[in-house]
C-alpha positions as CSV (number, residue, x, y, z in Angstrom):
1,M,-41.3,-89.4,-179.6
2,S,-40.6,-92.9,-178.2
3,G,-41.9,-94.7,-181.2
4,K,-39.6,-92.8,-183.6
5,P,-36.2,-94.3,-184.7
6,L,-33.2,-93.1,-182.8
7,W,-31.7,-91.2,-185.7
8,L,-34.9,-89.3,-186.2
9,R,-35.2,-88.5,-182.4
10,N,-31.6,-87.2,-182.5
11,I,-32.4,-84.9,-185.4
12,L,-35.6,-83.6,-183.8
13,A,-33.8,-83.0,-180.5
14,R,-31.1,-81.0,-182.3
15,E,-33.6,-79.0,-184.1
16,Q,-35.5,-78.2,-180.9
17,R,-32.2,-77.1,-179.3
18,M,-31.6,-74.7,-182.2
19,V,-35.1,-73.3,-182.0
20,S,-34.7,-72.7,-178.3
21,K,-31.3,-71.0,-178.8
22,T,-32.7,-68.8,-181.5
23,R,-35.6,-67.7,-179.3
24,R,-33.2,-66.8,-176.5
25,E,-31.0,-64.8,-178.8
26,L,-33.9,-63.0,-180.4
27,A,-35.8,-62.2,-177.2
28,P,-33.9,-59.0,-176.5
29,L,-34.5,-57.8,-180.0
30,F,-38.2,-58.4,-179.7
31,T,-38.2,-56.5,-176.3
32,R,-36.5,-53.5,-177.8
33,A,-38.7,-53.6,-180.9
34,Q,-41.8,-53.6,-178.7
35,A,-40.4,-50.7,-176.6
36,L,-39.7,-48.7,-179.8
37,A,-43.2,-49.5,-181.0
38,D,-44.5,-48.0,-177.7
39,V,-42.6,-44.8,-178.4
40,Y,-44.0,-44.6,-181.9
41,E,-47.5,-45.1,-180.5
42,I,-46.9,-42.3,-177.9
43,V,-45.6,-40.1,-180.6
44,A,-48.3,-40.9,-183.2
45,S,-51.3,-41.0,-180.8
46,G,-50.3,-39.0,-177.7
47,M,-48.3,-36.2,-179.4
48,Q,-50.6,-34.5,-181.9
49,T,-50.4,-31.2,-183.6
50,P,-53.2,-28.7,-182.7
51,P,-56.5,-29.2,-184.6
52,N,-56.9,-27.2,-187.7
53,E,-60.0,-25.1,-188.7
54,T,-62.0,-28.3,-189.4
55,G,-61.5,-29.5,-185.8
56,R,-59.5,-32.5,-187.0
57,A,-56.0,-33.2,-185.7
58,Q,-53.3,-32.4,-188.3
59,P,-50.7,-35.1,-189.3
60,V,-47.8,-35.7,-186.9
61,V,-44.8,-33.6,-187.8
62,P,-41.4,-35.2,-188.6
63,L,-39.1,-35.7,-185.7
64,P,-36.2,-33.1,-185.7
65,C,-33.6,-35.8,-185.3
66,H,-31.9,-38.5,-187.5
67,E,-33.7,-41.5,-185.9
68,I,-36.2,-42.0,-183.1
69,E,-33.4,-43.6,-181.0
70,N,-31.8,-40.2,-180.9
71,L,-34.5,-39.0,-178.5
72,F,-33.2,-41.4,-175.8
73,C,-29.7,-39.9,-176.1
74,L,-30.7,-36.3,-175.4
75,R,-29.0,-34.7,-172.4
76,G,-32.2,-34.0,-170.6
77,I,-33.5,-37.6,-171.0
78,F,-30.1,-39.0,-170.0
79,V,-29.8,-36.9,-166.9
80,A,-33.4,-37.6,-165.8
81,V,-32.8,-41.3,-166.1
82,A,-29.5,-41.1,-164.3
83,K,-31.1,-39.2,-161.4
84,H,-34.0,-41.7,-161.3
85,L,-31.4,-44.4,-160.9
86,G,-29.7,-42.7,-158.0
87,S,-27.0,-40.4,-159.4
88,D,-26.7,-36.7,-158.4
89,T,-26.5,-34.0,-161.0
90,S,-22.7,-33.9,-161.1
91,A,-22.3,-37.6,-161.6
92,A,-25.1,-37.5,-164.3
93,D,-23.3,-34.7,-166.2
94,E,-20.0,-36.6,-166.0
95,A,-21.6,-39.8,-167.3
96,Y,-23.1,-37.8,-170.2
97,S,-19.8,-36.3,-171.1
98,Q,-18.3,-39.9,-171.2
99,F,-21.2,-40.9,-173.4
100,L,-20.5,-38.0,-175.8
101,S,-16.8,-38.9,-175.9
102,R,-17.4,-42.5,-176.6
103,G,-20.2,-41.9,-179.1
104,S,-18.3,-39.3,-181.1
105,G,-15.3,-41.6,-181.1
106,V,-17.2,-44.1,-183.2
107,F,-17.4,-41.8,-186.2
108,K,-13.8,-41.7,-187.3
109,A,-12.4,-42.0,-190.9
110,G,-14.6,-44.6,-192.8
111,A,-17.5,-44.4,-190.4
112,F,-17.7,-40.6,-190.7
113,N,-17.3,-40.7,-194.5
114,K,-20.1,-43.2,-194.7
115,Q,-22.4,-40.7,-192.9
116,V,-21.4,-37.9,-195.3
117,S,-22.1,-40.1,-198.3
118,E,-25.5,-41.3,-197.0
119,R,-26.6,-37.7,-196.1
120,F,-25.4,-36.4,-199.4
121,R,-27.3,-39.0,-201.4
122,R,-30.4,-38.4,-199.4
123,R,-30.2,-34.7,-200.0
124,L,-29.4,-35.1,-203.7
125,E,-32.4,-37.5,-204.1
126,H,-34.7,-34.8,-202.7
127,A,-33.2,-32.2,-204.9
128,V,-33.7,-34.4,-208.0
129,L,-37.3,-35.2,-207.1
130,G,-37.9,-31.5,-206.5
131,E,-36.6,-30.8,-210.0
132,L,-38.7,-33.5,-211.6
133,N,-41.8,-32.2,-209.9
134,T,-41.4,-28.9,-211.8
135,L,-41.7,-30.5,-215.2
136,K,-45.0,-29.9,-216.9
137,V,-46.9,-31.8,-219.6
138,D,-47.2,-29.8,-222.8
139,E,-49.3,-30.3,-225.9
140,D,-46.1,-29.9,-227.9
141,L,-43.9,-33.0,-227.6
142,A,-40.9,-31.1,-229.0
143,E,-41.3,-28.6,-226.2
144,M,-41.5,-31.4,-223.7
145,E,-38.4,-32.9,-225.1
146,R,-36.6,-29.6,-224.6
147,T,-37.8,-29.1,-221.0
148,H,-37.5,-32.7,-219.8
149,G,-34.3,-33.4,-221.7
150,G,-32.7,-30.3,-220.4
151,A,-33.9,-30.6,-216.8
152,F,-30.5,-31.8,-215.5
153,D,-28.0,-29.6,-217.3
154,S,-24.6,-31.1,-216.5
155,K,-23.0,-27.6,-215.9
156,I,-25.7,-26.5,-213.5
157,W,-26.0,-29.8,-211.7
158,S,-22.2,-30.3,-211.4
159,S,-22.0,-27.1,-209.4
160,R,-25.1,-27.9,-207.4
161,T,-24.0,-31.3,-206.3
162,G,-20.6,-30.0,-205.3
163,E,-22.2,-27.3,-203.1
164,L,-24.6,-29.9,-201.6
165,F,-21.7,-32.2,-200.7
166,R,-19.8,-29.4,-199.1
167,E,-22.9,-28.3,-197.1
168,V,-23.4,-31.9,-195.8
169,R,-19.7,-32.4,-195.0
170,V,-19.3,-29.1,-193.1
171,A,-22.5,-29.6,-191.1
172,L,-21.4,-33.1,-189.9
173,E,-17.8,-32.0,-189.3
174,D,-19.0,-29.1,-187.1
175,A,-21.4,-31.4,-185.1
176,L,-18.6,-33.9,-184.6
177,A,-15.9,-31.3,-183.7
178,N,-17.9,-30.2,-180.6
179,P,-20.2,-33.0,-179.6
180,G,-23.3,-31.7,-177.9
181,E,-27.0,-31.6,-178.6
182,E,-26.6,-31.1,-182.3
183,F,-24.3,-34.1,-182.5
184,V,-26.8,-36.2,-180.7
185,Q,-29.6,-35.2,-183.0
186,V,-27.9,-35.6,-186.4
187,F,-25.8,-38.7,-186.0
188,P,-27.4,-42.1,-186.1
189,G,-29.4,-42.8,-182.9
190,K,-29.2,-46.6,-183.4
191,V,-25.4,-46.3,-183.0
192,L,-25.5,-43.8,-180.1
193,L,-28.2,-45.6,-178.1
194,S,-26.0,-48.4,-176.9
195,H,-23.3,-46.0,-175.8
196,A,-25.8,-43.9,-173.9
197,A,-27.3,-47.0,-172.2
198,D,-23.8,-48.3,-171.4
199,A,-22.9,-44.9,-169.7
200,L,-26.0,-45.4,-167.5
201,G,-25.1,-49.0,-166.7
202,M,-28.0,-50.3,-168.7
203,K,-28.9,-52.3,-171.8
204,S,-30.3,-50.4,-174.7
205,E,-33.7,-52.2,-174.5
206,A,-33.9,-51.4,-170.8
207,L,-33.3,-47.7,-171.3
208,V,-35.9,-47.5,-174.1
209,E,-38.5,-49.5,-172.0
210,L,-37.9,-47.3,-168.9
211,V,-38.4,-44.0,-170.8
212,C,-41.5,-45.4,-172.6
213,N,-43.1,-46.6,-169.4
214,A,-42.3,-43.3,-167.7
215,L,-43.9,-41.3,-170.5
216,A,-47.1,-43.5,-170.1
217,A,-47.1,-43.5,-166.3
218,G,-50.0,-42.1,-164.5
219,P,-49.9,-39.6,-161.6
220,G,-48.7,-41.0,-158.3
221,T,-46.9,-44.0,-159.9
222,P,-43.2,-44.7,-159.3
223,L,-42.3,-43.5,-162.8
224,A,-44.5,-40.4,-162.8
225,S,-41.7,-37.9,-161.9
226,L,-39.4,-39.4,-164.5
227,G,-42.2,-39.3,-167.1
228,T,-42.8,-35.6,-166.4
229,E,-39.1,-34.7,-166.8
230,C,-38.9,-36.7,-170.0
231,A,-42.0,-35.1,-171.4
232,E,-40.6,-31.6,-170.6
233,V,-37.4,-32.5,-172.5
234,L,-39.3,-33.8,-175.5
235,A,-41.9,-31.0,-175.6
236,P,-39.8,-28.6,-177.8
237,L,-39.1,-31.5,-180.3
238,L,-42.6,-33.0,-180.5
239,P,-46.1,-31.7,-181.2
240,P,-48.3,-30.9,-178.2
241,R,-49.0,-34.0,-176.1
242,S,-52.5,-35.3,-175.9
243,S,-54.1,-35.7,-172.5
244,Q,-55.3,-39.1,-173.4
245,V,-52.0,-41.0,-173.3
246,A,-52.7,-44.5,-172.1
247,T,-51.2,-45.4,-168.8
248,G,-49.2,-48.6,-168.4
């Protein structure tokens, strides 16, 4: 760079500093993204449904929680990690209670209403698509106009959307009123994860990476015991685990 004019060298140096700063800031995000990718790989490849009559594995079933990050916030996972880090059962339970208190405290007023709105819209979208899928092609266009045009009768759908909104609202209010396993599974895991990690004295990406590594740990390794506990917690929520999970 010695042959370049001073003004150009200054610009290039400034750009280099910005690139380095950006890389430092993004590094934790890449670490967390890779850790989450590892979990997806474990779920997709290691946790498979039993083979069907053709002998082929069936598709992976949907996770019974709002987001994959919710899995790291389950009591069993949290307590197992806390014990692995040196806490006794009493201290681990107390830390989890603190996490639930802080996590539920996030969803007040506007934040809670936002959840109700998002869940309602998602449920309504499924209901609308379900109704559309019932429409049939007919040789008589006049009949099709009647069935298609009347598919969303305002009187019927006004009542249906109102019921749907109340269902969503009550379900979320009940989960928030007494924070526990249901709360952890239905509220956004991306929001809860940082609070769970903080209660453990960790960063989110460190918690994710620890659980991922434990699930993939082989017998006799330092993380084997934690991996066994985590697998037991996740067993009721995920399809049967394959015996061919890669160790790492």
